[in-house]
N, C-alpha and C positions, 0 to 999 in steps of 0.2 A: 489385629492380624494383618500383615502386609499382603499385597497382591502376589509377591513372590512366593509366599508360603502356601497360597491357594492355587498356584498354577496347575498342579497335577490333581487337585481335589475335585471330586465329582459329587453330584447330588446324591442324597440318600432317598429311600422310598418313604421316609417319614416326613409328612408335611410340616409338623411343628418343629422338628429338628432343622429342616432346611431354612425355615423362616428365622429361627433363633440364630443360626450360623450367619445368615446375611445381616441380621440386626447387629450382631457382635462385630462383624467386619466393618460395618458402617458406623459403629460407635453408638447405635441407637439414637441417631441424631434427631433433633426436634422436627426437622422438615421431612423425615422419612415416614412415609405413609404405607401402612399395611392394611389392606381391606380384605376381609375374609367372608366367605359366603358358601353356598352350595348350589349344585346343578341338579334339578329334578328332585332327588332324594337327599336326606341329611347325610348319607354316607359319602356322597360325591362332593367332598369339601374342596375348596380351592382358595388360594391367596393371591392377591395382586400387590406388588411392591413397586413403589416409585417415589421420586423426590418431588415434593410440592414446589411449584413455581417453574420446574423444568419441563413439565408435561402439559399437554392440552387436556385439561381435566374434563372439559365438555365431551371430548372424544372418548375419554376413558369411561365416563358415566353412560353415554348414550350408545356408543358403538360396541362396547364390550360388556360392562357390568350389567346394564339393564337387559341386554339380550340373554345373557347367561342366567340371570335370576328369574326371568320370565319363562325360561324353557321348562316345560312340565313333562315332556315326553320321556318315556323310558328308553334308556340307551342300552342296547343289547351288545353292540360291538365295542371295540376298544374306545374307552372314553377320551383318552388323550388325542388320538387321531381324529375322532369326531369333532372335538372342540377345535383342533388345529385346522381342519379342512372345511368345516361347515358352519361353525357358530360365531366366529369372530369376523366382524365386518371391517377389516383393515387391509390395506395393500402391502404394508411392510410388516412381515411376520416371518420368524424363523425359529428353529429348534436349537436347544443347547443343553449340554450336561455339565459343562465346566463352570465352576464357581467364579473364576476370574473373569470369564466372559460376561456372566450375569451381573457381577458387580460393576464392571465397566459400562454395561448397557444402562444400568440404573443411573450412574453418574453422567451419562450422556443424555439423559432425559427420556429414555425408553422405560417401558413397564415390563416387569417380569411376572409371568403367570405360572403359578405352581399348583399342582394337583396332588391330592392325597394318594398314597400308595403308588407313586410314580417317580422315577429317578430322572425324568426329563423336564425341562422347562420351556416355555414359549416366550420369546422376546418380541414385544409388540412395539412397533415404531410409532410412539405417541409423543415424541419430542415436540415441543412448541413453547407454550408459556408466553409471557409478555416480553417484547423487545421493541427497540426504537423503530418508529415508523419511517418510511422513506422520506428523505428531505433533500433539499438542494445541497450539493457538495459545498462545504465551507471554504476549502482551500483552492477550488478550481471553478470560480464563478464564470458564467458565460452570459452574454446578452441574448444570443440566438442559439438554441440547442436544447438538449434534454435536461430536465430538472431532477432526474433520478440519481441518487447516490447510494453507494453501498452502505449496509448497516453492519452490526456486529454478529449477525446470525449467518453461519456458513451456508446452510441449506438455502436460505432466502437469497443470499448473494449469488449462489450458483443458478438459482431460478432467474434472477435478473439478467445474468449473462445468457442463459438459454433464450430469454425473450429477445435479446439482441441478435443472436446467431441461431437461426433455425436451420441448422446444418447437421445431417446425420454423422458427419465426420468429426464433430466436436467431441473431444475426449476429456473426461474428468478422472484424474487419478488421485486417490486419497492416501496420505501418509500421516502417521502419528508422530508427534514430538512432545517433549516435556516429560520428565520422569514422574512428576506429581500431577501435572495438569492434564496429560493425555490429550492434548489438543490435536485436532485434525487440520491438515493442510491440503488444499485442493490444487493440484497441478493441472492447468487447463491448456490445451493446444488443439489445433485442427490437423488431423491426420491427412497427409498429402500436401499440406501447406508448409510444414515445418521440417527442418532437417532432423532426422532421428537422433544424430549424435548430440544435438543441443538438448533435446529432451532427456536423454540418458545422463548427460552431464549435470543438468539441473537436479534430477532425481538423486543422483549420487551425492551431490553436495547437501541436499536436504536430509538425506539419511545419516549424514555425519553430525547433525545437530545434537549436542549433548548438554541440555540445560533443563532446569527444573520447571520453568514456566516462561512463556513468551507473551507478555501483556500486549504486544503490538507486532505488526509485521516488520517494524524496524529492527527487532532482534534477529529475525530471520534474514533480513537484508544484510546486516552487518556480518552475519556468520558465513554467508555463501558468496559474498562479493570477492572479486579478485584481489583488490588491494585495499586493506582497511586503513592505510596511512594516507591515502589520497583524499583531498577535500572535495573531489568531484564525485557525484553519485554515479555508480556503475550499474545501478538497477533503478528503474523508474517506478515511483509510487503514485497511485492515483485513486481517487474516490469515484471515478466515473465508469459505469459499465460500458458506455459507448466507446470510451477510449480503449478499454481492454479489448472490446470486440474488434475495433479497427486494427489494433496491433496484432491480435491473433491471426487475422486475415492476411497480415503482412509477414507471416512466418515466425512469429515470436511466441514465447511461452509466458503464461500468466500464472501467478501463485496467489491464492486467497487463503488467509490465515483465519482460523476460527477465533472470534472475539475482536477482530480488527476491521474497521471500515475501509482500510487502505489495501488495495491489491498491488502486487508487484509485477512488473513487466521486464523481461530479459530475453536476449541480450539487447542492449541499446547502443546508439551512437550519440555523440555530443549534440547533434541536431535534434534528436528526439526530445531533449530537455527544453529546447527552445520552440517547440511546436505546441499549438493548442488545437484541440479537436474542433474548436469554433472556426479555425482557418478554412475548413471544408464547407462551412455553412454560409460563408460570405463569397462575394465575387472575387475572382482570382487576382485582380489588380489590387484590391483593398487588402486581401490576405498577404500578398507579396510585400506590399509596403509595410504591413505590420511585422512581418518576419524580419525584414531588413532593419526595422526599428529595434527589434529585440536583439539582433546581433550587435547593433551600435550600442544599445544599453548594456550588453554583456561587457564590452570593453570599457565603457564609461564607468561601470561599477568597479572594474579592476583598477583603472589607471587615472581617473580624473583627479583625485586628491594628490596622487603622486606627481602628476603633470604640473599641478600648481606649485608644489614644493620645488620641483626641478627648475621651473622657469623663474621663480622668485629668487632661489638661492644660487643658481648657476648660470642661467641663460636669460638674463633680463633683456638682452639685445633682441630676443625673439618676440618680445611683447611690444605691441604698438605704443608709440611714444606717449600719447595722451593717456592711455590706460596705465602705462608704467608710472606716470606722475600721480595718478589717482591711487594706485597701490602703495606707492612710496608715502603719500600723505596719510593714508589710512593706517600704515604700519608704523608711523612715527611714534605713536603712543603705546604700541604693543610691546610689552617687556620680554616676550618669548620669541625664540627663533621659529622659523616656519615649521620645522619638524614637531616641536612641542605644541605649536598651535594646531597643526593638523591632527596629531594624535589626541589632543584634548577634546576638540570638537567632534572628532569621529567617535571617540569613546563615549561622549555625551549622547550622541544619537543612537549608539548601540544600546546603552542603558535605557534610553527613552523607548526604543522599539521593543526591547524585552519587557519593560514594564507594561506597555500597551497591550502586549500579547497575553500576559498573565492575568491582567485585570479583567473584570466583566466588560462586555463589549461597549456598553454606553460610557462607562468610566474610562475605558481604554481610549475611546475617541476623544474624550475631553483631555486626557493626559497628552495625547498627540498634539492637539491644538495649542494647549497651554505651553507644553515644553518646546514645541517647534517654533512658535511665533514669539511668545512672551519672553521665555528664558533666552532664546537666541538673540532677540533684540536687546535685552538687558546686557548680555555678554558683550555685544558690539559697543554699546554705549559706555560700558565700564572699561573699555580698552583692553579686554582680554584677548579677543580675536578680531580679525578684520572682516568686513562685510563680504568680501570676495571669497574668503574661506568658508563662510557660512553658506554662501550660494553653491560653492563646489561640493560641499558635503551633502547639502540638501538634494542637489541634482543626482549625486551618487546614490543616495537612499531611495529616491523616486525611481531611478533607473533599475534598481534591484527589484522593485515591485512590479515592473513590467514583465519579468521573467515568469513563465507559467509554472515552473517547478520550484517549490520552496526549498527543497534540498540543495538545488544548484545555487540559488541566490544566497543561502546562508553559508555555503562553501566559498563563494566569491568574497563574502565579507571578511573571511579569514585571510585570504590571499591578498586582499587590498592593503592590509597593514604591512605585509612583506614588500609590496611594491613601493609603499611610502618610504620604508627604510632604504630600499635600493636607490630611490631617487635622492634621498638625503646624502648618500655616500658618493654616488657617481653622476647625479643629475640625469639628463636624458639618456646617457649611456647606460645608467642603471636600469631605467625603464625598458630600454631595448633588450638588455640582458635578461630582465625578468620576463619579458614577452617571449624571448627565445626559449627560456627554461620551461615556461608554462606549456608551450606548444611541443617541446620535446617530451615533456611528461605526458601530454595528451596522446602523442603519437605512440608512446610505449604502453599506454594503459589498455587494459582488456576488460571486456564485459562478458563473463562466462566464456572466456577464451577467444572472444571476437574483437577485432580492432575497434577501439572506442572512437578513434578520430576519422573513421570512414564516414562519408565517401570522399573526404579530402585526402587522407593518407591511410591506406592506399586509395588511389584516386579512381573514382567511377563517375565519369562525367554525366552519364545518363541519369544518375540518381540525384543530381543537383537540382533537377526540375521540381523536386519535392522536398528540398532542404532549405536553401536560401530563398528561392522563389517557390510559389505555389502555382504550378501550371494549371491551365483550365482543366476542369473535371473531365472533359471529353478526351483529353490526352493521357489521362491516368488510368486507362482501361487495361493496361498490361502490367504484369509484375516483372520488373527487371531488377531484382535485388542483387547485391554483391554475391559472389560465388559462395561465401561462407553462410549466407542465409537462403540459398536457393531452395525453393519448394519443389515438390514433385511436378506440379502443373503450373504453367505460366499464365493461364487465363484466370480471371477472377470469377470462378464458378466452382461448384462442388461436383464430385463424381459419385455421390451417393455411397461412399465407402468402398467403391470398386477400384481395383488397380487399373492404371492406364494401359491400354493395349499398345 
């Protein structure tokens, strides 16, 4: 029986019939547990239904079942209300008569409590079970900072966020997606810090999601982003609760998907992908130098192999004479033009990186060492590629690793091949043309309708103190965001949910 056929169905007053209907809808699954007993006298029968592994069984046994079974007093008033109001030691508890709500509650890890001769049920918030413990985020390692990372449990992730932001203005809105998975999505924002139009637009896009199942937040990201043809990520993914907290305080919206350890942040600008939360834990001079290094690495990842191809093929006069002789000598035995050489070694490193990612960590590290050093050296000795090309591609790969956001670095790897082809056709003019086209694309790109290239275009000079440079913490006490992200209050403080006078 599908959920659609039970939408209007309500419980009967027969306990056995209600239990049989729920069993039939859930296919009498092996993990479906039905525990029957009585309260006080044998006539006051009840049944508790839940799925093993999704509930906190210790809570079910001690806070519910044991209390009910040990109760010996004669109940003269309404039994259902007495149980609901007095006998169950839980904070999350509600009534329901609809079968579809009860089925969904069981599938979400709650427990359904049914009484004999009663057409109402009690839904008990017992979801729990086993889930992965808090670990250090794998994709965003830091030297100095929090070691807590999100897990796959939505309630626990919301609790982690609450620990970071103890503000009564923090709002959590739940939305369901997935025709079959019925997954919950938590939309998080701080009222008074975020523009209401942004929240409304995010919620509108989330409600358009029409899929059966979202195994990760990446499905949600691809559905709601402005341009799915762009290689640049328009929504930021992160495993770090502290990074989500920081961005919420800056007037952004966070989305946490049930079953995924990656939260989404929106809207973002290009500079957000080049920031690390660790920047604020180091002295401002060090953090500024690291940010400048990341911007340099950004362009090295894009254009370094293309620059080699352009100089060797079209503009050898720009290369110092001694270095030019060295390159000419090393290329003497190479049978391929610079384009084929660049594509071959770049493709080799892409395969190597993908293999290292898919293999277990210890084996992946071995593959990286063996592939990067041994095979690269053998390729040079065999006369397939030049040593300078290996150096250029190696520097490009290392530059991509300096970027804090993996989605951005993998997008740049795609654009890099286009830059190589442009350099092959037009030399340095091709690189300049590619540079202009990339920045035109960035200037036209939006993130939830917000300019992706801000604060560069449109230009907001005051915001540059926290993009290319990281100004001293003492100067970052005011919020001065672009107009499209303007919060209600400019001071970094909460107003307890009260409107500004």
